[in-house]
Wavefront OBJ file of the C-alpha trace (Angstrom):
o trace
v 120.180 5.721 299.714
v 117.704 7.910 299.385
v 113.679 6.613 300.450
v 110.730 6.958 298.186
v 107.227 7.598 299.078
v 105.722 3.899 299.801
v 103.130 3.141 296.798
v 100.276 1.924 298.241
v 99.836 -1.552 299.427
v 97.042 -1.995 297.346
v 98.171 -1.260 294.241
v 101.129 -3.817 294.642
v 98.214 -6.377 295.571
v 97.155 -5.639 291.929
v 100.280 -6.701 290.056
v 101.392 -9.539 292.010
v 97.899 -10.511 290.999
v 98.873 -9.976 287.817
v 101.817 -11.455 288.086
v 100.390 -14.624 289.081
v 103.441 -15.224 290.379
v 102.559 -16.050 294.662
v 102.967 -19.434 295.690
v 104.115 -21.095 292.710
v 106.443 -23.917 292.279
v 110.556 -23.264 292.253
v 111.560 -21.994 288.677
v 115.418 -21.881 287.621
v 115.821 -18.056 287.044
v 115.395 -17.319 290.170
v 116.829 -20.111 292.066
v 120.055 -19.061 289.633
v 120.131 -15.149 290.507
v 119.782 -16.012 294.490
v 122.675 -18.711 293.978
v 124.614 -15.925 291.604
v 124.219 -12.901 295.037
v 125.013 -15.534 297.394
v 127.796 -15.802 295.546
v 129.271 -12.300 294.515
v 128.535 -11.184 298.338
v 130.103 -14.606 299.864
v 127.351 -15.476 301.888
v 125.443 -18.264 303.287
v 122.264 -17.226 302.547
v 120.192 -15.388 299.693
v 116.799 -14.874 298.554
v 113.763 -13.770 296.495
v 111.363 -12.332 298.308
v 107.825 -10.940 296.824
v 105.523 -9.098 299.565
v 102.695 -9.946 299.948
v 99.860 -8.495 302.427
v 100.804 -9.246 305.999
v 104.358 -12.167 304.653
v 107.073 -11.755 302.855
v 107.257 -14.402 300.824
v 110.150 -16.344 299.348
v 110.144 -17.130 296.041
v 113.660 -18.540 295.548
v 116.563 -19.462 298.688
v 120.289 -20.325 299.485
v 120.487 -21.482 302.551
v 117.812 -20.900 304.629
v 114.300 -24.289 304.875
v 111.706 -21.060 305.654
v 109.382 -20.269 303.088
v 108.155 -16.996 304.424
v 108.774 -14.357 307.181
v 107.138 -11.903 308.826
v 106.311 -9.103 306.823
v 106.264 -6.538 310.249
v 109.373 -4.686 311.126
v 111.231 -7.185 308.625
v 113.803 -6.224 306.167
v 111.947 -6.798 303.024
v 109.951 -4.020 303.696
v 112.475 -1.620 304.061
v 114.387 -2.230 301.523
v 111.485 -2.527 299.121
v 110.793 0.893 299.453
v 114.229 1.993 299.801
v 115.878 3.332 296.238
v 119.311 1.530 296.097
v 120.889 -0.783 298.428
v 119.804 -1.372 301.857
v 122.300 -2.828 304.173
v 122.719 -3.666 307.959
v 125.798 -4.284 308.553
v 124.878 -5.366 311.795
v 121.156 -5.854 312.949
v 120.934 -6.642 316.472
v 122.587 -3.417 316.857
v 120.059 -1.435 314.148
v 116.173 -0.772 316.211
v 114.263 -1.510 313.594
v 115.204 -5.070 312.935
v 116.504 -6.164 316.141
v 113.357 -8.023 317.627
v 112.419 -10.070 313.714
v 112.090 -13.371 314.417
v 114.776 -14.221 311.198
v 116.929 -12.183 313.937
v 116.226 -13.170 317.601
v 114.878 -16.590 315.981
v 116.771 -19.513 315.147
v 118.570 -18.210 311.497
v 120.509 -15.772 313.801
v 120.694 -13.474 310.904
v 123.183 -10.378 311.538
v 123.814 -8.736 308.242
v 121.479 -7.813 305.488
v 121.444 -6.556 302.132
v 118.735 -6.286 300.042
v 117.348 -4.053 296.328
v 114.102 -3.557 295.501
v 112.527 -5.579 292.935
v 109.805 -4.064 290.438
v 106.874 -5.062 288.178
v 105.353 -2.746 285.942
v 107.129 0.518 288.220
v 105.884 -0.777 291.348
v 108.237 -2.770 293.976
v 106.945 -6.025 294.927
v 109.667 -7.975 296.832
v 113.471 -7.483 297.319
v 116.655 -9.846 296.028
v 118.398 -10.245 299.548
v 121.286 -11.498 301.222
v 122.246 -12.536 304.824
v 124.714 -13.677 307.143
v 125.051 -14.836 310.528
v 128.021 -12.513 311.670
v 128.305 -9.209 311.403
v 129.758 -7.232 307.338
v 130.377 -4.354 305.973
v 129.439 -4.547 302.176
v 132.144 -2.170 299.753
v 130.377 -0.100 296.547
v 131.432 -2.602 293.929
v 130.003 -5.998 295.408
v 126.201 -3.437 296.722
v 126.333 -2.521 292.794
v 126.839 -6.373 291.386
v 123.101 -6.833 293.947
v 121.562 -4.082 292.841
v 122.131 -5.323 289.192
v 121.121 -8.260 289.497
v 117.817 -7.531 291.072
v 117.495 -4.840 288.010
v 117.697 -8.293 285.647
v 114.931 -9.485 288.439
v 113.102 -6.420 287.637
v 113.262 -6.865 283.903
v 111.616 -10.362 284.021
v 108.737 -9.476 286.051
v 108.050 -6.571 283.837
v 107.967 -9.295 280.800
v 106.258 -11.960 282.718
v 103.178 -8.962 283.289
v 103.342 -7.961 280.296
v 102.617 -12.336 279.007
v 100.256 -12.717 281.518
v 98.636 -9.365 280.554
v 98.214 -10.606 276.811
v 97.277 -14.092 277.798
v 94.105 -12.320 280.219
v 93.335 -10.417 277.483
v 93.209 -13.631 275.293
v 91.127 -15.001 276.924
v 88.808 -12.312 277.151
v 89.216 -11.510 273.519
v 88.525 -14.867 272.788
v 86.054 -14.928 275.305
v 84.022 -12.684 273.761
v 84.322 -14.229 270.274
v 82.569 -17.097 271.988
v 80.041 -15.310 273.338
v 79.227 -12.983 270.134
v 79.607 -16.625 267.895
v 77.499 -18.084 270.370
v 74.483 -14.276 269.542
v 75.239 -14.885 265.939
v 74.275 -18.048 265.588
v 70.826 -16.915 268.068
v 69.828 -14.152 265.458
v 70.574 -16.082 262.973
v 68.420 -19.147 264.627
v 65.848 -16.122 265.364
v 65.801 -14.831 261.953
v 65.590 -17.737 259.834
v 62.487 -18.209 262.705
v 61.118 -14.638 261.647
v 61.872 -15.319 257.976
v 59.791 -18.432 258.202
v 57.171 -16.768 259.840
v 57.402 -13.554 257.375
v 57.021 -16.254 254.160
v 54.544 -18.832 255.851
v 51.553 -15.922 256.701
v 48.626 -16.189 255.825
v 48.303 -12.865 254.809
v 49.915 -10.948 252.423
v 52.819 -8.913 254.463
v 55.902 -6.616 252.594
v 58.391 -4.199 254.402
v 58.742 -1.246 252.928
v 61.628 1.151 252.971
v 60.975 4.879 253.677
v 60.370 5.473 249.938
v 57.827 2.958 249.492
v 60.191 0.601 247.953
v 59.715 -3.438 248.565
v 62.480 -4.815 250.694
v 60.098 -8.154 251.448
v 57.164 -9.862 249.854
v 56.068 -12.934 251.282
v 54.175 -15.872 249.276
v 50.316 -14.481 250.204
v 51.465 -11.217 248.677
v 52.586 -13.486 245.593
v 49.086 -15.135 245.330
v 46.884 -12.426 245.928
v 48.603 -9.585 243.631
v 50.517 -12.594 241.157
v 53.532 -10.369 241.380
v 56.726 -12.974 242.312
v 59.247 -11.847 244.681
v 62.148 -11.513 241.897
v 59.317 -8.529 240.224
v 58.437 -6.723 243.346
v 61.929 -6.591 245.473
v 63.138 -2.735 245.007
v 59.935 -1.175 243.026
v 57.621 1.104 244.497
v 54.282 -1.152 245.898
v 52.431 2.237 244.879
v 53.631 2.070 241.148
v 53.101 -2.543 241.013
v 49.562 -2.222 242.490
v 47.689 1.159 242.177
v 45.487 2.196 239.660
v 47.336 5.237 238.009
v 45.251 7.901 238.871
v 45.572 6.791 242.305
v 48.970 7.031 242.159
v 49.867 10.729 243.413
v 47.348 10.561 246.473
v 48.860 7.004 247.428
v 52.400 8.684 247.306
v 51.310 11.685 249.552
v 49.528 10.133 252.061
v 52.243 7.587 252.743
v 54.809 10.208 253.130
v 52.589 11.260 255.284
v 52.592 8.208 257.345
v 56.256 8.057 257.710
v 56.769 11.784 258.481
v 53.913 10.980 260.961
v 56.393 7.771 262.618
v 55.225 5.037 260.003
v 52.285 3.477 261.963
v 48.714 3.660 259.857
v 45.178 2.428 260.364
v 43.973 -0.157 258.815
v 42.028 0.988 255.880
v 40.356 -0.127 252.580
v 41.121 -0.254 249.984
v 40.803 -1.289 245.307
v 44.086 -2.072 243.545
v 45.137 -3.963 240.732
v 46.859 -7.046 240.395
v 49.179 -7.737 238.162
v 47.244 -8.772 235.118
v 45.076 -5.589 235.796
v 41.728 -7.497 238.000
v 40.840 -5.732 240.315
v 40.022 -6.127 244.164
v 39.774 -4.865 247.801
v 42.251 -5.240 250.213
v 42.356 -4.251 254.194
v 45.566 -2.828 254.891
v 47.543 -1.829 257.922
v 50.777 -0.836 258.995
v 53.498 -0.720 260.956
v 56.795 1.276 261.415
v 60.178 -0.436 261.291
v 62.997 1.494 263.875
v 66.622 1.431 263.476
v 68.464 1.060 266.224
v 68.513 5.066 266.769
v 64.276 4.594 266.717
v 64.578 6.488 263.126
v 61.912 5.486 260.804
v 63.436 3.446 258.542
v 60.546 2.227 256.903
v 56.688 0.422 257.276
v 55.542 -3.445 257.974
v 52.141 -3.804 255.872
v 49.889 -6.604 256.218
v 47.077 -6.711 253.283
v 43.909 -9.216 253.822
v 41.909 -10.037 250.288
v 38.584 -8.787 251.158
v 37.595 -8.699 247.098
v 34.766 -11.229 249.025
v 33.610 -9.511 251.812
v 32.992 -6.432 249.656
v 31.019 -8.183 246.669
v 28.923 -9.934 249.097
v 28.610 -6.256 250.737
v 27.615 -5.364 247.392
v 24.939 -7.702 247.291
v 23.575 -7.628 249.657
v 23.382 -3.319 249.190
v 21.389 -3.811 245.580
v 19.173 -6.503 247.632
v 18.571 -4.664 250.642
v 17.752 -1.575 247.795
v 15.411 -4.098 245.432
v 13.196 -5.216 248.643
v 13.113 -1.405 248.973
v 11.843 -0.478 245.661
v 9.335 -3.727 245.327
v 8.056 -2.290 248.947
v 7.587 1.543 247.557
v 5.863 -0.471 244.828
v 3.147 -2.483 247.741
v 2.699 0.579 249.033
v 1.764 2.678 246.135
v -0.454 -0.067 244.660
l 1 2 3 4 5 6 7 8 9 10 11 12 13 14 15 16 17 18 19 20 21 22 23 24 25 26 27 28 29 30 31 32 33 34 35 36 37 38 39 40 41 42 43 44 45 46 47 48 49 50 51 52 53 54 55 56 57 58 59 60 61 62 63 64 65 66 67 68 69 70 71 72 73 74 75 76 77 78 79 80 81 82 83 84 85 86 87 88 89 90 91 92 93 94 95 96 97 98 99 100 101 102 103 104 105 106 107 108 109 110 111 112 113 114 115 116 117 118 119 120 121 122 123 124 125 126 127 128 129 130 131 132 133 134 135 136 137 138 139 140 141 142 143 144 145 146 147 148 149 150 151 152 153 154 155 156 157 158 159 160 161 162 163 164 165 166 167 168 169 170 171 172 173 174 175 176 177 178 179 180 181 182 183 184 185 186 187 188 189 190 191 192 193 194 195 196 197 198 199 200 201 202 203 204 205 206 207 208 209 210 211 212 213 214 215 216 217 218 219 220 221 222 223 224 225 226 227 228 229 230 231 232 233 234 235 236 237 238 239 240 241 242 243 244 245 246 247 248 249 250 251 252 253 254 255 256 257 258 259 260 261 262 263 264 265 266 267 268 269 270 271 272 273 274 275 276 277 278 279 280 281 282 283 284 285 286 287 288 289 290 291 292 293 294 295 296 297 298 299 300 301 302 303 304 305 306 307 308 309 310 311 312 313 314 315 316 317 318 319 320 321 322 323 324 325 326 327 328 329 330 331
């Protein structure tokens, strides 16, 4: 038997936590393994132990009433970090175990043999047999005990993967539920925005970097005369800007996109679908993708034709008054 380097207690406890096996009810798989070990080795006591931080807990037991034993100075602590089978023919004569409660106490253990049980490559417990009298174990019996321990290791390995899969499924389910909740919130948010956008009392549209209409609200239909299906995916400049001004308008829009998509409010004369001229006050704000790149503009447009007419009338009136004043002075 060759001693191996003990793995950190932290790693062992991690695996035991993943197994979710400590302090669980009796299971036939482990109880049957303990019974077979007792019969094969012809001893009155057999245990399947799992090594917790400060105790050796018995998952299965034959011939022993107690549920656990102190980890310090125990057979189990030595057997768990050793290759092959740890055999102690007479514990009273072995200074490592002579003072342990299982030896000194009512159990009166004298003989011990145990093989480590692994899960995830980590020794987490032992399959052990004990007797109250000194014994000798031959190599064939020791091999059988070790083979049984390997079967338990395989069972725990399967359990580890099953628990991990269950945990992964639970986490995945939680992620999916969270994603669904976010999707609902986003959908509701999008619906609220769409309703708000559609009902804004100003002509509002979104344009891509080429100036093509991506969204066109109800007030845009009212002001410009184009329905949403007529306007979508067409360049707004080609729709509403007089032919003579389109080249200049395209240059200004391209400059706006290069400059970050934001432009100051401007007053300009455009055309309705029926070619009726009107004045609008237009303001643009940039639209960004998640990477922060400008992917378009949201443009708000207010019909100021009436105001422009009033201003023109006022100027005309002022000019008329000024003319009359001059005539009076001359007279």
